[in-house]
C-alpha positions, 0 to 999 in steps of 0.5 A, spaced: 305 218 798 310 213 798 310 206 796 306 201 800 309 197 806 310 190 807 304 189 811 299 192 806 302 188 801 301 182 805 294 184 807 292 185 799 295 178 797 291 175 803 284 179 803 283 182 797 276 183 798 276 185 805 280 192 804 277 198 802 283 203 802 290 203 804 296 208 804 303 208 807 306 214 809 313 215 812 313 208 814 306 209 817 301 203 814 294 204 815 289 199 812 281 200 812 277 194 812 270 191 812 268 190 819 266 183 818 273 181 817 276 184 823 278 178 827 280 174 821 285 180 819 287 181 826 289 173 827 293 174 820 297 180 822 298 176 829 300 169 827 303 170 820 311 169 820 314 176 818 309 180 821 308 178 828 303 183 830 303 181 837 302 187 841 295 191 841 297 198 843 290 201 842 283 201 840 279 207 839 273 210 835 272 216 831 265 219 830 265 222 823 258 226 825 257 232 820 263 230 816 260 224 812 254 221 812 255 214 813 259 210 816 258 214 822 264 211 826 271 208 825 273 203 830 281 204 830 286 199 832 293 200 833 298 194 832 305 193 834 310 187 832 315 187 838 319 182 834 320 186 827 319 193 830 313 195 826 306 198 826 300 198 823 293 202 824 287 198 822 280 201 821 274 198 820 268 203 818 261 202 823 255 205 821 250 208 826 244 203 824 248 197 826 253 200 831 257 193 832 263 189 830 266 183 833 270 183 839 278 181 838 279 179 845 280 172 843 286 174 840 289 179 845 286 179 852 288 186 853 283 189 848 278 187 854 278 194 857 279 198 850 273 195 847 269 196 854 271 204 854 269 204 846 262 201 848 262 206 854 264 212 850 261 211 843 256 206 844 259 201 839 257 194 841 263 188 841 260 182 839 262 176 843 265 180 848 264 176 855 263 183 859 260 188 855 258 194 860 260 201 862 267 201 865 268 209 866 261 211 867 256 209 872 251 204 869 245 209 870 248 214 865 244 215 859 248 216 852 255 216 850 259 222 852 264 222 846 259 222 841 259 228 837 251 229 838 251 228 845 247 233 849 253 237 853 248 241 857 244 235 858 243 232 865 244 225 868 240 221 873 243 222 880 245 216 884 246 216 891 249 212 896 246 205 897 243 204 904 
């Protein structure tokens, strides 16, 4: 494993109590932070001179059911700096009992649909999201199909044309 990148060093200096773990491998920086600090950390990454992560490339969720007890989920953010041509992966653990995290729409409006997809597929609630509703499935759909405990053989309510 190689030495920590500049982003990890800057985050460790600014948020020493927020970082759970970090690593850098072949220029690929990953930082795991406490979920309650996601907006503050992302704002710093976006606004700090020398970092300028102005592009939120992706947001997804990992379900660790049967791999570890708690926290069951990780919300994963991939950020990119167009100015400096560097990337960082931010992970925030989310427990099954409090399946929520703050929305980052105030920082990147493009997070809107990513957060709605994560809600639809995994059931993660993004607090402060202006329109947290299903985006891929119909509103009567029961459950969240990318969760590892989703019943694959389960039946969904049928919906027909509106008369």
